[in-house]
Residue, then its C-alpha position, 0 to 999 in steps of 0.5 A: m500500500h502506498p504510504i499516503l494511502l496507508f496514512l489516509h486509511l489509518a487516519g480515517v480508522v483512528l478517527w472513526v473507531g476512536g470517536m465511536f469508542f469515546a462516544w460509547m464508552c466515555l461520553r454516553p455513560v457520563a451524560a446519562v447519569q449527569l444530565e436530564p433528558p432535554a440537556r442530554l439530547k441537546l448535547w448529543s445533537a450538538v456532538f453529532a453535528r460536530f462529529f458526523p462531518w468528520v465521520w463522512a471524511a473518514v468513511l470516504s478516506i477509508l473506502i477510497s484508499g482501500l479501493v484504490t489499493m485493491l485496484v492497483v494490486g488487482m482484485k484477484l490478487a488482493p489477499v482474502h483479508w482485504h476483501l473481508m475488510l472491504l465487506l466490513g467497511l461497506v457494512m459499517g459505511g451503510i450503517f453510518v449512512y442510515v444513522f445519519q439519514v434516519p435516527y440522527a435526522k429524527l434526533k435533530a427534529a425532536v430537539a428542535n421541537q422539544d419532543w424529548p420522548a421522540g429524541g430519546s427514542a432516536l438517540g437509543q437507536i443511534r446508540q445501538l447502531i454505533g455499538i454495532n459499528l464499534i464492534l464491527g470496527y474492532v473486528t475489522i482492525a483484527v482482520a487487518s492486523l491478523g489477516r496475513l497470519l490467518s491466511m497462512l493457517 
């Protein structure tokens, strides 16, 4: 992999997976305990408004750098674990697009309308989907780092 493509790929992974880890494991539990629903929903809406543009950039960086590398090597010659990473990345990207288009849009509308039950429902769905993507992200990292070893077995 060309060093610039590798940097873009890894920088995108660090941003996206690291951001999900922070949101899920650090911010979420503290916000749930310390903030009442209106303040918590406003916080999350504002956090996502700042984080999601970075996620879009990360997703594009990861997918483009990975695809370019696979095309340069040749899809048939690319190691099996690269194909698995591509599949997992596409699933994760699809989940993110859904989160952005559906529950995040509902969260923003609920906060704007001060509809706290609807906002809580949307945030719960976002939380579940980010949890799934976080797990998929770590599985993808495992495939990336252990894939060559696994293909030798």
